[in-house]
C-alpha positions as MATLAB code, in Angstrom:
seq = 'XXXXXXXXXXXXXXXXXXXXXXXXXXXXXXXXXXXXXXXXXXXXXXXXXXXXXXXXXXXXXXXXXXXXXXXXXXXXXXXXXXXXXXXXXXXXXXXXXXXXXXXXXXXXXXXXXXXXXXXXXXXXXXXXXXXXXXXXXXXXXXXXXXXXXXXXXXXXXXXXXXXXXXXXXXXXXXXXXXXXXXXXXXXXXXXXXXXXXXXXXXXXXXXXXXXXXXXXXXXXXXXXXXXXXXXXXXXXXXXXXXXXXXXXXXXXXXXXXXXXXXXXXXXXXXXXXXXXXXXXXXXXXXXXXXXXXXXXXXXXXXXXXXXXXXXXXXXXXXXXXXXXXXXXXXXXXXXXXXXXXXXXXXXXXXXXXXXXXXXXXXXXXXXXXXXXXXXXXXXXXXXXXXXXXXXXXXXXXXXXXXXXXXXXXX';
ca = [
      16.017    4.308   -3.099;
      16.209    5.585   -6.673;
      17.472    9.031   -7.589;
      15.264   11.947   -6.650;
      12.631   12.928   -9.170;
      11.613   16.601   -9.381;
       8.136   17.613   -8.381;
       5.355   17.813  -10.964;
       6.070   14.388  -12.403;
       2.851   14.173  -14.431;
       3.106   13.451  -18.135;
       2.032   16.141  -20.600;
       1.131   16.170  -24.259;
       3.016   17.842  -27.049;
       6.625   17.642  -28.208;
       9.427   16.716  -25.848;
      11.176   13.729  -24.376;
       9.536   11.191  -22.130;
      11.460   12.661  -19.199;
      10.164   16.140  -20.030;
       6.604   14.901  -20.253;
       6.893   13.153  -16.885;
       8.268   16.249  -15.237;
       5.420   18.439  -16.438;
       7.597   20.513  -18.818;
       5.477   22.531  -21.210;
       1.718   22.994  -21.121;
      -0.852   20.228  -21.015;
      -3.790   20.370  -23.409;
      -6.588   18.167  -22.105;
      -9.192   16.401  -24.194;
     -11.784   18.612  -22.479;
     -10.038   21.693  -23.806;
      -9.948   20.259  -27.312;
     -13.653   19.559  -27.183;
     -14.369   23.028  -25.810;
     -12.612   24.612  -28.799;
     -14.456   22.479  -31.285;
     -11.700   20.044  -32.126;
     -12.800   16.538  -33.068;
     -11.929   13.501  -31.018;
     -12.623   10.309  -32.910;
     -14.674    7.602  -31.280;
     -11.819    5.216  -31.940;
      -9.619    7.106  -29.487;
     -12.015    6.249  -26.690;
     -12.142    2.491  -27.277;
     -12.010    0.478  -24.080;
     -13.315    3.095  -21.680;
     -16.869    1.856  -21.367;
     -17.192   -1.825  -20.607;
     -15.718   -4.941  -22.094;
     -12.545   -6.626  -20.940;
      -9.208   -5.597  -22.336;
      -7.503   -8.772  -21.240;
      -7.185  -12.264  -22.567;
      -7.023  -15.429  -20.509;
      -3.444  -14.639  -19.506;
      -4.358  -11.174  -18.332;
      -2.446   -9.360  -21.091;
      -3.954   -6.209  -22.592;
      -5.234   -6.795  -26.129;
      -7.671   -3.947  -26.899;
      -6.589   -1.049  -29.090;
      -4.899    1.817  -27.320;
      -1.562    3.542  -26.824;
       1.612    1.573  -27.164;
       3.198    0.702  -23.818;
       4.814    2.016  -21.769;
       1.639    4.061  -21.257;
       1.864    7.558  -19.842;
      -0.845    9.026  -17.667;
      -1.670   11.614  -20.316;
      -2.183    8.961  -22.985;
      -4.495    7.067  -20.659;
      -6.559   10.188  -19.904;
      -7.242   10.540  -23.613;
      -8.597    7.006  -23.605;
     -11.201    7.480  -20.865;
     -14.528    9.312  -21.121;
     -15.537   11.911  -18.552;
     -18.019   10.317  -16.156;
     -16.572    6.814  -16.469;
     -16.977    4.880  -13.224;
     -13.982    2.958  -11.914;
     -14.886    0.236   -9.425;
     -12.335   -0.343   -6.670;
     -12.383   -3.430   -4.442;
     -10.380   -2.434   -1.396;
      -9.207   -4.707    1.392;
      -7.192   -1.750    2.672;
      -8.622    1.694    3.399;
     -12.234    2.720    3.861;
     -14.530    4.195    1.225;
     -13.490    7.832    1.910;
      -9.886    6.844    1.209;
     -10.520    5.818   -2.358;
     -13.110    8.506   -3.085;
     -10.552   11.087   -1.980;
      -7.880    9.502   -4.158;
     -10.053    9.703   -7.262;
     -10.912   13.319   -6.418;
      -7.208   14.181   -6.241;
      -6.549   12.445   -9.567;
      -9.458   14.280  -11.204;
      -8.231   17.595   -9.878;
      -4.575   17.066  -10.720;
      -5.096   15.719  -14.231;
      -8.400   17.281  -15.274;
      -9.959   13.828  -15.456;
     -13.641   13.099  -14.949;
     -13.712    9.744  -13.187;
     -16.381    8.531  -10.790;
     -15.543    6.041   -8.033;
     -17.580    3.045   -6.899;
     -15.838    1.537   -3.874;
     -16.345   -1.814   -2.176;
     -14.424   -1.754    1.110;
     -14.123   -4.877    3.264;
     -11.577   -7.230    4.789;
      -8.948   -8.624    2.463;
     -10.390  -12.130    2.659;
     -13.907  -10.888    1.864;
     -12.582   -8.947   -1.113;
     -10.802  -12.047   -2.362;
     -13.881  -14.230   -2.099;
     -16.030  -11.664   -3.875;
     -13.583  -11.518   -6.784;
     -13.359  -15.311   -6.979;
     -17.148  -15.749   -6.903;
     -17.719  -13.103   -9.571;
     -15.110  -14.753  -11.789;
     -16.805  -18.125  -11.386;
     -20.129  -16.553  -12.386;
     -18.504  -14.638  -15.270;
     -19.773  -11.390  -13.714;
     -16.616   -9.444  -12.880;
     -17.360   -6.031  -11.372;
     -13.978   -4.867  -10.051;
     -11.650   -2.706  -12.107;
      -8.950   -2.250   -9.466;
      -8.047   -4.383   -6.456;
      -6.151   -3.451   -3.289;
      -5.100   -6.033   -0.698;
      -7.009   -9.186   -1.635;
      -5.304  -11.342    0.970;
      -6.708  -14.758    0.081;
      -5.639  -14.349   -3.539;
      -2.229  -13.162   -2.321;
      -1.887  -16.291   -0.179;
      -3.000  -18.462   -3.078;
      -0.265  -16.899   -5.227;
       2.237  -17.808   -2.508;
       1.025  -21.411   -2.508;
       0.496  -22.023   -6.222;
       2.711  -19.467   -7.952;
       2.321  -16.631  -10.433;
      -0.222  -18.534  -12.505;
      -2.842  -17.489   -9.938;
      -1.930  -13.818  -10.315;
      -1.994  -14.201  -14.080;
      -5.509  -15.613  -13.852;
      -6.959  -12.821  -11.727;
      -4.889   -9.758  -12.556;
      -3.794   -7.938  -15.675;
      -0.304   -9.025  -16.649;
       2.817   -7.034  -17.668;
       2.053   -4.104  -15.358;
       5.790   -3.860  -14.705;
       6.423   -3.361  -18.413;
       3.384   -1.519  -19.706;
       3.540    1.606  -17.510;
       5.916    4.559  -17.378;
       6.598    3.966  -13.691;
       8.485    0.732  -14.325;
      11.565    2.880  -14.989;
      11.006    5.168  -11.993;
      10.319    2.705   -9.174;
      12.671    0.339   -7.425;
      12.284   -3.236   -8.640;
      10.740   -4.453   -5.380;
       7.844   -1.980   -5.867;
       6.599   -3.550   -9.089;
       5.332   -6.965  -10.064;
       3.981   -8.296  -13.368;
       0.512   -8.031  -11.825;
       0.650   -4.854   -9.751;
       2.589   -2.022   -8.163;
       3.157   -0.753   -4.643;
       1.175    2.467   -4.947;
       0.378    3.450   -1.353;
       1.483    2.990    2.274;
       5.166    3.481    1.623;
       7.875    3.846    4.211;
       7.697    2.058    7.549;
       4.945   -0.568    7.619;
       5.360   -1.633   11.232;
       5.463    0.365   14.458;
       5.892   -0.383   18.174;
       3.266    1.695   20.065;
       4.206    2.831   23.574;
       2.429    5.013   26.131;
       4.631    8.060   26.688;
       3.169    8.909   30.097;
       3.750    5.447   31.554;
       7.297    5.288   30.220;
       8.055    8.710   31.694;
       6.489    7.897   35.071;
       8.448    4.654   35.362;
      11.670    6.134   34.017;
      11.791    3.622   31.171;
      13.950    4.048   28.084;
      12.276    4.016   24.685;
      13.602    0.873   22.921;
      15.712    1.536   19.847;
      15.767   -2.139   18.861;
      13.482   -5.079   19.474;
      16.427   -6.734   21.158;
      16.436   -3.880   23.688;
      13.215   -5.429   25.012;
      15.275   -8.085   26.790;
      16.652   -5.402   29.135;
      15.847   -5.936   32.821;
      13.868   -2.655   33.008;
      11.055   -4.198   30.953;
      10.874   -7.551   32.729;
       7.329   -8.474   33.733;
       5.811   -5.428   32.003;
       2.442   -5.974   30.332;
       2.570   -6.118   26.539;
      -0.204   -6.464   23.949;
       0.017   -8.916   21.070;
      -3.121   -9.081   18.893;
      -5.003  -12.352   19.215;
      -5.405  -12.292   15.460;
      -1.865  -11.246   14.544;
      -0.705  -10.616   11.004;
       1.873  -13.334   10.692;
       3.988  -11.514    8.104;
       4.431   -8.653   10.587;
       5.461  -10.879   13.476;
       7.534  -13.080   11.182;
       9.776  -10.242   10.048;
      10.301   -8.948   13.578;
      11.222  -12.437   14.799;
      13.352  -13.450   11.814;
      15.296  -10.199   11.491;
      16.042   -9.715   15.193;
      16.738  -13.349   16.059;
      19.543  -13.248   13.490;
      21.258  -10.638   15.648;
      21.332  -12.970   18.660;
      22.476  -16.534   19.356;
      18.828  -17.690   19.465;
      16.817  -19.297   16.705;
      13.482  -17.819   15.625;
      11.163  -19.661   17.999;
      13.577  -19.415   20.907;
      13.679  -15.627   20.403;
       9.871  -15.338   20.344;
       9.459  -17.541   23.415;
      12.042  -15.421   25.239;
      10.021  -12.264   24.509;
       6.806  -13.889   25.728;
       8.531  -15.111   28.898;
      10.101  -11.699   29.560;
       6.772   -9.827   29.384;
       3.261  -10.295   30.709;
       1.594  -10.826   27.337;
      -2.085  -10.031   26.923;
      -4.219  -10.343   23.807;
      -6.549   -7.818   22.186;
      -8.812   -8.945   19.387;
      -7.939   -6.142   16.984;
      -5.047   -3.852   16.158;
      -7.251   -0.801   16.668;
      -8.387   -1.937   20.135;
      -4.843   -2.780   21.126;
      -3.476    0.567   19.970;
      -6.254    2.411   21.790;
      -5.571    0.449   24.984;
      -1.946    1.581   24.899;
      -3.022    5.168   24.210;
      -5.424    5.060   27.156;
      -2.691    3.794   29.452;
      -4.240    0.385   30.104;
      -1.083   -1.312   28.812;
       2.335    0.360   28.377;
       3.450   -1.226   25.107;
       2.275   -3.197   22.084;
       4.540   -5.635   20.256;
       3.652   -4.211   16.845;
       0.918   -2.411   14.977;
       0.338   -0.787   11.593;
       1.450    2.845   11.185;
      -1.829    3.757    9.475;
      -3.802    2.375   12.441;
      -1.745    4.271   15.003;
      -1.893    7.474   12.918;
      -5.495    7.951   14.027;
      -4.520    7.673   17.714;
      -1.304    9.673   18.140;
      -3.166   13.000   18.079;
      -5.714   11.813   20.653;
      -3.558   10.063   23.254;
      -0.049   10.268   24.747;
       0.900    7.563   22.287;
       4.320    7.267   20.700;
       4.582    5.431   17.420;
       8.057    4.041   17.992;
       9.689    3.274   14.626;
      12.523    0.971   15.642;
      15.229    1.318   13.005;
      15.510   -0.461   10.759;
      11.840   -1.271   10.369;
      10.385   -3.242    7.523;
       8.498   -1.918    4.549;
       6.149   -4.574    3.188;
       5.827   -3.323   -0.371;
       2.978   -5.719   -1.138;
       0.789   -4.185    1.570;
       0.278   -1.271   -0.795;
      -0.195   -3.475   -3.838;
      -2.657   -2.144   -6.412;
      -3.679   -4.504   -9.234;
      -5.957   -4.322  -12.270;
      -8.590   -7.030  -12.629;
      -7.786   -9.131  -15.702;
     -11.481   -8.909  -16.618;
     -11.986   -5.281  -15.630;
     -15.198   -3.783  -17.062;
     -13.388   -0.440  -17.488;
      -9.762   -1.391  -18.125;
      -8.517    1.960  -19.392;
     -10.012    3.770  -16.406;
      -8.304    1.245  -14.125;
      -4.975    1.839  -15.850;
      -5.450    5.581  -15.557;
      -6.001    5.424  -11.777;
      -2.980    3.178  -11.221;
      -0.787    5.351  -13.437;
      -1.918    8.661  -11.948;
      -1.682    7.355   -8.395;
       2.061    6.913   -8.812;
       2.696   10.315  -10.386;
       4.685   12.693   -8.182;
       1.959   15.323   -7.599;
      -0.671   12.743   -6.582;
       1.776   10.945   -4.302;
       2.584   14.248   -2.600;
      -1.076   15.192   -2.152;
      -1.994   11.751   -0.804;
      -0.060   12.479    2.381;
      -2.503   15.163    3.493;
      -5.600   14.685    1.347;
      -6.197   10.927    1.218;
      -7.016    9.437    4.649;
      -5.495    6.208    5.972;
      -2.898    5.795    3.230;
       0.259    7.635    2.316;
       2.763    7.927   -0.491;
       4.561    4.805   -1.676;
       7.273    6.728   -3.484;
       9.684    7.730   -0.773;
      12.202    8.445   -3.566;
      10.428   11.778   -4.079;
      11.535   14.928   -2.282;
       8.772   15.397    0.275;
      10.619   17.889    2.465;
       8.308   20.786    1.604;
       5.067   18.801    2.037;
       3.119   19.743    5.156;
       2.599   16.692    7.333;
       2.576   15.682   10.979;
       5.790   14.740   12.751;
       4.475   11.198   12.958;
       3.827   11.016    9.205;
       7.265   12.432    8.418;
       8.966    9.918   10.701;
       6.995    7.143    9.059;
       8.223    8.199    5.610;
      11.835    8.984    6.532;
      12.830    6.328    9.066;
      15.316    3.751    7.861;
      13.513    0.757    6.377;
      14.316   -2.700    5.106;
      12.109   -3.289    2.038;
      10.403   -6.665    1.945;
       9.360   -7.719   -1.532;
       6.371   -9.867   -2.377;
       8.084  -13.243   -2.417;
      10.147  -12.501    0.699;
       6.855  -11.949    2.481;
       6.059  -15.638    2.092;
       9.094  -16.619    4.162;
       8.235  -14.195    6.956;
       4.604  -15.293    6.949;
       5.731  -18.854    7.594;
       7.968  -17.731   10.481;
       5.105  -15.707   11.946;
       2.682  -18.612   11.690;
       5.102  -20.833   13.579;
       5.564  -18.122   16.221;
       1.814  -17.926   16.786;
       1.437  -21.687   17.008;
       4.569  -22.550   18.983;
       5.623  -19.529   21.031;
       2.797  -17.098   21.775;
       0.553  -18.204   24.601;
      -2.387  -16.014   25.564;
];
């Protein structure tokens, strides 16, 4: 990871270096305070905050505003209090994003309102595509539009350039603070950092049977697990399975499909139709172990059941699973930029861990040692990970698809 950044990383106005502004050195004077004391804010300074796209056909910002790289403070001064930012979210429910905007408003004295559309990633993608075809774009920000992501894999960056604002990795302050694999020209990994895969096990069953907790996926071939029932979702996320297969098969003398078939043969594999149902079944003791799940899904279950979220080191971090992008035809482009910028500031990232449900900080480069969090959340953020960038995800998706078609038999 990159070097540690001190807490209070929000930008502030006034004299000082960019580093000082990002670290919160000095005192911040908000536009609200200026208005309260009678100072004049010209209408020109608020251009772009209420309707109208800021992007051309290539998704590059063209409306008047601060010179990039934009700081959060500069973006705040470009957005009216009461502006509504519309978020299309294929990851996280409505309370997630409402809570995020509340934290941003509180931390930066902003006055944003949130309008959230939460659905499956494919549904979000289709809604964006249909609105673009009708020239009626509604979304300002997009999280986890899976069909568009898959189309980018198949056809290249031109798809991303068509749907998302371009030069995100150059226009924002965070391009210097984040590792390269966390930024793309069309978005940034802004949430769900750290481990993005977990092996759920039922602690009571393992204790009763005297089973060891696996420290590697290759430990699963041990005789003590032979014939044990294991859940694999009937609708698996192929990028998740693909990484597990590809990474661990390399450590053996088996090829990818041979490795997956060996796992299936070694266990009594059963299918559950959702990750939530599968995780709950393990927690309830119906099945001892699940091949994989999402940490944010299991987070809701570890407090309720004798469920261990086993983070097998190293575990992957799919940076694109927390990908936040700005719609290239966003009705409120400056508000969208403000949310993306503020979301990656140190104080918001820290507060997300406890105050924003179902997501967590992306910036594990920050010192989070003094942040109150559950043992599970801390393990999720501190376990050794292998970052998987956007384009690497395509390779693992292909491996996972083959595993589902050729090796997994329900």
